[in-house]
Each structure stands twice: as C-alpha cells, then as structure tokens.
N, C-alpha and C positions, 0 to 999 in steps of 0.2 A: 504494500499500500504506500502511495505517494506521501512524503511529508510536506506539510507546507507551512510557512512562515505566516504568522496572525499580525496585523498592524491596524490599529483603531485610527480612526481619521473622523473630521467633522461631516457633517452632512453635505456642505457645498462641494468639498473635495469627491466624496463618495457619487454624487450626482456627476460631477464632471467626468470621473472615470466611467461612468456607466453611459453618458452620453458620447463620450470620445471614442467607447469600444463599440458603440452601436449596438449594444445589448438587445434593446427592445427590438429593433429593426431586424436583428438576426434571429431572435426568437418568433416574430412575426412571420419572417422567410422560411422558418422550420428548420433552420442549423440548430437550435437548441429545443429541445422537448420542455413543454411547459405542464407543470401539474399544480391545480389548485390545491392548497393545503389547508386552507380555511376560507369560508365563505359565510357570510351573516349579514343582517342588517346594522349598518351604523347608528350610533345614538344621532338622531337629527338634528337638534341644536348644534352638536360639535361638527357634523359634517356639512350640514346645510346643502344636500343631495335632494334630487328628486325621490320620492316615494318610490320604493322596491329597487332603490339602489343597492348594490351588494359590496359591502366591505370585503375583499379578498386578500389572502396572502398566496402568491404564486412563487415557485420554484423552478428555474430553469436549469437543466441538464444538459450536458455536452454529450458526443457520442459515447464517450467512455463511462458515462453515469456519474461525472462528477458534477456537484451543485455549484454551478458559476454564477447564480444570483439569486438573492431572495428581495422579491419586489411587492410590498404591499400596493394596492390600488383600490379606487373607488370604481366598480364597473356599474354604470348607469342603464337603464332598461333599453335604451336605444342603442347599446354597445358601445357608447363613447367612454372614455377615462374622465372621472371627474377631478375635481380641484385644478391642478396645474395641467391636466390633459395628457401627464404623462405617469408612468409608475414610478414610485419613489424608493430606489435602493436602499436596502438595510446591510447587504452583506454580496460582495463580488469577489468571486476568484479569477486573477489574471496571473498567468505564469505559473510560479510557485507561493503567491502569495495571496491569503485570503485578507481581504479588507473588510473590517467592521466598523459600523457607526459608535462614536463614540457615545455612550451612555449619559445622559444628563443626570445630575445628583438631585 
C-alpha cells in the first residue's frame, strides 16, 4: 500500500489546488469515479437553498481506487450546484501528498 504525506492547508489554497487540477471537470468527464457517501436535506436557514436541495458529500476515486478528493456540495432539484456553484473540497490527493482542510477551533 502506498505511503502518503499529509499536509493541512487553508480553504483558499485547497480550492485553488482543486480548481487548478480540474478535479471537478475530470470527475464529470469520467476520469474519476464519483460516489455519494452522504446525502440529506440541509438546514434551510443555514443553506438558504431551494426546497428538496440535497446536502451531499462525494468522494472521487482514481482508476487505482485511491480517494483523490472529498467534496461536499449542495445539489439543487434542477441538478445545479448551490452556493458557489462548485463543489467545496475538504481533501485532495495530489501525487504522494494528501491535502486536508485546516480545522477551525
């Protein structure tokens, strides 16, 4: 099994790596398998999203079965992504490094 280095970074840097690596586009194109690991209704006052929007957590897997990304998102009933319009990464695997979001205290 491969050994990975772990590095904690802030949300801005994690989003930059996600966008620069085109993780979402690659997942949508079928390069990464996508698995919904959690789905439920968000708290309406917090999310301010349309009725029946799903608060989801997705994991992207590469061809070797490695978890390359963990991305929460709000999936609206019309199929669009809520809030920013893009998934919000919390974990990325790039090369031999796992990047994790710094947890706020």
